[in-house]
N, C-alpha and C positions, 0 to 999 in steps of 0.2 A: 404602171410598173414603178414609176419614179418614186411614188409615195409609199411603196411597201417598205415595211420596217426591216432594216438590215440587221444582220447579226450585230451583237453588241460589240465584238472586238473590231469591226469594220468602221464603226462610228468613233470609237475612243482611239486617240494617238497613243504610242507606246508609253508615254509619260503619264497617261491617265488611267492605264489599266490597274484593276484591283490588285491590291497588295494585301498580304496578312498583316494586320495591324501590329506594330511593334509594341512592346511593353515599355511604359514610361519610365524613363531614367530617373533614378533617384535623384531628388532635390538637393540632397545632402551628400558629400563625398563620404564614403564608408569610413575613411581614416579620420573623419571629423568627429567620430562617435566618442571619442574619449577626450572632448574638448577642455575637461576640468584639468587636464594636465598641462595645458598651454600657458606659455610665459606670455609676456608683452608682445614680443616680436611675432609669435605664431598668431596671436590675436589680430594683429596689424595685417598679417599676410592673409588671414581670412577675409578682412574687410576689403582688401585689394581685390581679391578673388571674386567678391560679391559685386564689385563695382562701386565701393564705397571709399575709394582711395582718398577723397578730399578730407575724411575724418579722422584718418589714422593718427595724425599728430595730436589731436586732442585725446584720443585714447592713450597714446603713449605718454603724454604730459600727465595725465592721471593715473599711469601705472596699472592699467586695467588688465588683468590676466584672465584665463579661461574661467577660474573659480567665480569670479565676479560677474560673468555675463549674464547669469540666470537672475541676478538680483537688478539689473538695470531696468529702470521704469522710464516712462515718458518724461516725468519731472525731472529725473536724475540727467537724462541726456540733455534736458534744456539748462540745468545748472552748469553743465561743463561747456556751454557755449553753442549747442545746436538749436539755433532759433527757430527754424522753420518747422512748423508740425509736420509737413509731408515727409522732410528729411528723417525726422524722429520716428515716424511711423515705419519708414522703409527699413531703417536700421534694425528696429524691433522685429520686423517680419523676418530679416534675413537671420537674426540670431535666434529666434524661436525655431528655426528650422534644425537646429542642433540637437535639441532634445525632444523634439515630437518624432516618435517611431510610427510615422504614417509615410514615410518617404517611398518606400518600395510597395510593389503591388502584391497583395496577399492572396493565398488560395483559400477559398470557402469550402468547409465540410459541414454537411448537414448531419447533425448529431442529436438522437433522440431525447438526450439529456439537457444539453446546454443549447440546443438550437443550431443557428448558423454560426460556425466557428471559423473565424479568420486567422490564419497562420502565415508567419513571415516565410519568405522563400527559402532560408536556410533549413527551416524545419521541414519544410516540404521535400527538399533534397534528402534529409536524413530519413524521412518516411518512405521515400522511393527507394529503399535499398533492401536487398534480400534479407539482411540481418533484422531490420525491422518489421519487414513484411512477414517474417516468420511467426510473429506474435499473432497473427490472424488465426494460427492453428493451435493456440494455446488456450484452453478454457479458463476463463477469469476465476471460476469457482472449483475448477477441478471435478471431482466425483459427485459434487453436488448437483451437477446437470442431471444426473442420473436418478434424482429424487424429485427435484423442482423441474418440470418440463419447461419452464420459460427462461431458465438461466443458462441460455445458450451463447451469452455474450463472451468476448475475448479479450485478452490482454491487449490487443491492438487498439480498440476503441477506448478502453480505460486509459492507456498511455496517452493517446491524442487529447483525452479530456483533461488529464493531470497537466500536460504541457500548456493546455489552453488557461486553466484556472491559475496556473503559477504566473502566467503572463499578467491576467487580470489583477492578481492581488498586488504584485510589484508595481505595476502601473497605477494602480489605486494609491498606494503609498507615495508614489512619485508625484502624482498630481496634488495630493493632500499635504505633502510636506516636501517642497522642492529643496529646502536646506538639507536633505539627506543626500543630495547629489548623486542620485542614481543615475547612471550613465546607460545609453543604449546598449553597450556591451554587457553591463550588469542584467539588464532586461533580457537580451537575447540567452546569456548563459543560464539564468534561472528557467528560461523557457525550454532549454534543451535538456537540462537535468530533469525536469519534470517529464518531458517526453521519453527520455532513454532510462528512467529509473528501474524499470522492469524488463530490460533487455535479457537478464540472466535467467529468467524463469525456465524451469524444465517441463516435461510433460505432466499434465494435471497439476500445474502450479505448486502449491505448498506441499503437495503430498510428495513430490519429487525430492526436495530438499529436507523436508521434515520427516520422512518415512523411509523412502527408498534408499537414498545415499547413506543414512546412518547405519543402516542394516548391510547394505553391500559393501561400504567401506568405512568401517567403525574406527578405524585408525586416523581418520582425518576429520577436521571441523571445516564444514563448508556451508556456506549461505548463498543464496541466490544473488545478494548484493555483490559478492566477490566475483561472480559470473558476469554480473551486469557491467562492471567495470572493465573486465577483460573483453566482453563482447563489444562494447563501446570503442575501445581501442582498435579492435578488429574492423568493426564498422567503418571507423575513419580511414584505416590504412588501406582496407581493401577496396574501397570506393574513391580513394584519393580526394578525400574532403578537406584536407589541411589548406590547399591553395583556395579553395572555395570560402573556408571560413575566415582566411585571411582577407579576402576580397569584401567579406561582409564586416569588417571591422574588428574581428577577434584577435586578440594578442596571444600567440603561442609561445611557450607552452603554459604560460600563467592561467589563461582562461580554461584550458583542457583541465587543469588541476582543480580549477573552481567548480567545474561541472561535476567532476568525480567526487569532490569532497561533499558537494550537497546529497549525493547518492548514498555514499557510504561512510561519511565522516573522514576524520584525519587520515591521508594516505600512508604516512609512515608513523604508525602509532607508538613505536618505541622511542623514536625522537620526539614526538609530540608530548609524550608523558612527562608530566611535571612543568611544562611550559606554560606561561601565562596565556598565550594565544597559539594554539595548535594548528592552525590553518595557513596554508600557503597561497591560496588562490586569491583571497582579498583580506584586506587589512582589518584589524579589530573594529574600527569605527563602522564597518559594514556588516557586522555579527549577525545583524537581523535577517540579512539575505539567506543565512543557513537555517532558517526556520520555516521557510516556505514550502519545499517539497518534502523534506523528512524532518520534522521537528523533534529532536531529541530531548529538548527541554520540557515540552508539555504534551506533545503528542498531537497537537492541533495543527494540521497541515493539509495541503491541497490534495494529497494522496488519499486521505481519509473522506475528504469532502465528495471526492468523485466516486468512490466505490461506495459510500453510503447512499448516495442518490441512485447510481447505476443498479447497484445490487438489488436495493429495495424495489426499483422499478421492475426489474425483471424477475424477482422472486415474488412480487405481488405483496409485499410487506410495507406498511406506512413509514416513511421517513420523517421523523420528527425534528430534524435540524436543517435550518436554511442557511447554507453557506454565504448567500448573497447578502443577507443581513450583516453577517459577521463582517465581510468585506467593507460595509458602509462604515463600521465603527472601528476598524483597525487602524492603530497608530503606532508609531515606533516612539518608545519612551526610554529614558536611560535608567537603568537598575543596576545599582553596584559598580557603576563605571563602565557598563556595557550595555549596548542598545538592544532592546528586545522589541517584539511585536505584542502590544497590549490591545485590550479593548474596553468598551465601556462598563461601569460597574453594573448597569441595569442588565448586562447580557450574562451575568454568572448563572442564572437559572438555565438559560438555553444552552450553555456549555455543559451542565450537569445533564440536560436531555440528550445532547450529542453523545456522551460517553455511555448513556444509558441505551441509546440506539446501537452503539457498537456492541454492548453486552448482549442486546436482544438479537442482533443479527448472528452473534456466535451461538447462543443458546438455541435459536429456532432454526439456523440454516448451516453456518459453517460446521458447527459440531452436532449436526443431526445424526442420530445413531445409525440409521440406515446409509447416510452418506459415508460414516466412518467405516461401516461393514465393507462398503463397496470399494473404498480406497485402500483398505487393508487386504482386500482380494486382489485388486490391481498390482499393490505392492508386491504380493506374494508371486504373482504371474511374471512381474519384471525381474525379480530376484532368480527365478528358474529359467528365465530366457535370457539373462544378463549376458553370459559368455557367448551366446549363440547369435546375438544381433551385432553386426559389424558396420561400423560408420567410418568412411574415409576422411581422414584429415589432412593435415599439412604434409606435403611431399608424398602423398599416397599412403601414408602410414595408417592403419586401421586400429580402431578403438571400440570397446564394448559399450554397452549402455552406461555403466558406472564410470568407465573411463573417459567418456566423451568430454568430461567437464574440465579435463586437462588440455583439451585442443579446441579452440573456438570454431575453426573450420568444420570440425567434426560434430560439435555441438549445436552448430547453426542448422544441421540437418535433423536435430531431434525435436520432434514434436508430439503431440496428441496422437498423431497418425501411426504411431509405433503399436498403439493398441489394435488397430485394424491390420496392421502388419502381421502381428502374431496370431489374431484371430483368423486371418484367412491364409495363414501359412499350410505348407504340407510337410515340413520336416519333422522327423521323428524326434529330433532334439527339442523341438518346441511342443511337444504333445501335452506335457503336463501344464505348462503355461496357457496353452490354447484352451484346454478343458476348463481351467479356472475363468477364463474371460468368456467362454460360451456359458458357463453357470451364470455369470452377471448378466449376459444377454437375455437369457431365459429366466432371470430372477429367481435362481436357485441359490439364494444368499445365505450367508451365516446368520444365526439367530441371535438377538440381543437378550441375555438373561436378565438384565437389570443393570442399575447403578447404585453405588453407594459413596460413603464419604467416610473419611477418617476424622477423628475427633479434632486433629491439628494437621495442616498440610505436611506431607512426608517427602523427603528426598528420595526419588525414584530413578533407577537406572535400569538397563536391561536386564542385569543380574537379579535385581529385585523382582522385575516383572516375570521372569522365568521361574523364581522360586514360588511366586504366588500361583503360577499355573500348575506347578507340582502339587502345592497345597490344596488347590481346587479339586484335582484329581483324588486326593485322599480324604477329602471333606465328605465322607458318607456318613449319613445319619445313623446313630446307633439303632439296632434292631430294624434296619432298612429292609424292607422285601424286594427291593429293586435287583434285578439280575442283569443289569447293564453296567459294565465296568469301563469308565471313561478314563482316557490317558491324557497326561499333560498337554500334549500336542492338540488335543481336542478342543482346548480352550484358548481363548485370545483375550488378553487384558489391555486395555487402553487407558491411559491417565490423561485427563483433560483438564486444562487450566482456563478458568473464566475470570477476567479481570477488567479493569477500566483502562488498560493499555500500559500501566506502569507497575505491574505486579500487584503487592498488597498495598501500593501507596496511593494516596488520592491525587491524581494528576492535576486537579484545580488548585491545590497548593502551590504548584510551579508557575501559575498563571498570574500576570499582573494586570491591574485594572487602572483606570483614570476616571476622573468624574468631570462632569459638565462644567464645573466652576474653575477647574484648572487642568486642562488636557496634557500638560507637560509633566505632571508628577504621577508616578506610578506606585500602586499600593496593593497590598494582599488582602484578600477576603476569606475568612475561615468558614468552613462548612456550618457551624452553629450561628453565623450570622445569615445564613441563607434560608435554611428550612429545617424543621426537625423530623421531616419526613425523608431525609436523604439517608443512603445506606451506612450502616455502622462500619462494615468491612467492604473492601474494594477488590477482594479477590477470593476465589474458591477453588478447590480441587476435586474433580469428580474421578470415581474409578468405575469404568464400564467393563463388564464381562460378556463375552460372546461365546456360542458354541458352534463348532464347524459341522457337527452332526445335526441333521434336521428331521430326523424320524421322531414320531411322537414319543416312543419309550425313552429314547436318548435325552430327547428335550426335557422331559419331566424329571429324569434323574438329574440332569444338569442344574435345572432350577433349583431342586432341593439342596443340591451340594453348593450351590452359590449362597443360598440362605444359611447354610451350616458354616460356610467359610466366613461369611459376614459376622456371624455370632463369635467364631474362633478368634477373628482379627479384631473384635470389639468395633466394628465399623457401624455406620448408621443403618438402620432398618431399611431394606428395600421397600418400595412403594406397595408392591403386590405380594408381600411375603406372607400375610395373613391368608390369602387365597391359595398360593402356592404350597405352602407348608404350614397349615394351621396346627400340627402337632409339634413344630418346632419353636415357633416364635414365643410361645409363654415360657420357655426356659431361659429366655433372656429377660431378666427382670427390668432392667433399664429401658428396654425396648417398650414397655408398657406405659411409660411417663412422658409420652410425646406431647400431651397437652399441658404439661406442668408448666406453670409461668405464664400461659397464653390466656389472653381475655377473649371470650367468644364461646363458641358453640362447643358441644361434646360434653362429656362426663366431667365431673369435678375430679380432681387428681386422687382424692380419697376414694371415690367410687371405681376410678380405674384400677388403683392399687389393689382394692378389695377383690374385683373381678379377676385381675391378674393372679392374685394368690391362689384363689379358688381353682382357676383354670390350670395353674401350675401343678397343684396337687393332684387334679384329676388326671392329667397327662403323665406325670410321674408314676401313678398307680397303674396305668395302662402299659407303661414301658417297662416297669421292673416287677410287676407281679409274677 
């Protein structure tokens, strides 16, 4: 019995009992993160704290400040009189801890796009708040998920991806160019901005701020970036994160301003207008930091890199752009007295591919005709339900769907779940909205009649669209035998803009490049220096028309009226108009010249013109005999 194994607690002394391992303490005090601001005395104080007191006189004699610490080498230390190699290495080891952002234990997330993502503890604190967790219930692509079965990803994982890529890019610049003096504070603020840039999105993402709010509250101009700033402030205050931020080395309110400026630009636009440097968070010599999360200059930023990769993965579309390669070649160069992120000259073709990928995603997925129909129907349901959905905000005040953007406590409770809330409701007030959503679930959708284009892009507002819907209802072909009479409210007109991210401008014209021979000098590369196969125009406007009535007779009449309306408006010929309305298309002479000026298949222009004239005479004889 003596040799029988006793319980573990009987063998171990109280001091030997198992304890939960404690997280390692940071090797660098968090207030040291802004060492570049130190004077000589602060530098000597750090040496004393590191047990290097015997060398502080030499540092003081050479007037070494925090700015110079990063440039110290072993040979430089030897020159100032530190003769022993071991002493020099010990000093360098202590100094390097100041700019190496590996001091604190990170949390690892397994992401399907970026693999194992390690995030700073402060980022994890932000992620573990109700305001950020709300993003789990906001579909990244809104109604597109109801078209592409795989597109079920949410703003939550996209935001984590952007925060991670923001950190990767700024740290790559830091390692490649230590003379930029990027501090640990800078890196942390850039990561937080990437993490929080989409906090302000509403239900079904861009549908909410692009379709619902403009119709529900036409008197205001509101964007989700505005709500992101308000939600970020609410997140910080509601979770008492200011002391935590200060513990991690952030300086308030300067760093909070910097984070918000990266998301939405200058905070006080009226004051900033006309100023040489409009930002408060960081000085002009760190202008390149504002190009990482949301690049207003070129449109090349980590937000796009993540959603290109993530959306393509979930949509089943090939992504032609590799952001990891861009990071390898990213450098900061001075352009017109200001620092900008530049890339190698040989990467110019890859950047055109990047913007082509963006355009392809819009054309094939984001602006999908059925996705637009679904979001149009959801918007109509939300408008009918607006006043009957109540959300509790600050001090118990109640807000409707469209009013929730005025109170972040109420807005934080608004997610895609409102769709299910309406669909499963029993209230008579929500009957109309409920019926529209039920039609979506049962795939009883509005039908697309086709799309067309004006000769030149038009300035379109809600009044213009309403007038077009009236004109569509009146565009009945002459001598038409149809007995269906459609009303303006039976038509839905959507105007879609496709571009390379900067409207009609070529975004590559704003990018600056460097060459292998001299990586410090930036220059511009024009389109004609790259390829003759690149687009001549970088934007186009499409006009789509839908019909709410889905019975065969109404759809046949609506399609003919759509073709007639395109003729009346001198818009382009709808793709299937020869099949839909063969008696109408010959009446528009210009529509018969589609092959003019093209090399390739089909009839010659003279043959097309002859056939068009003969067909036109035949149709006119039938219509007017």
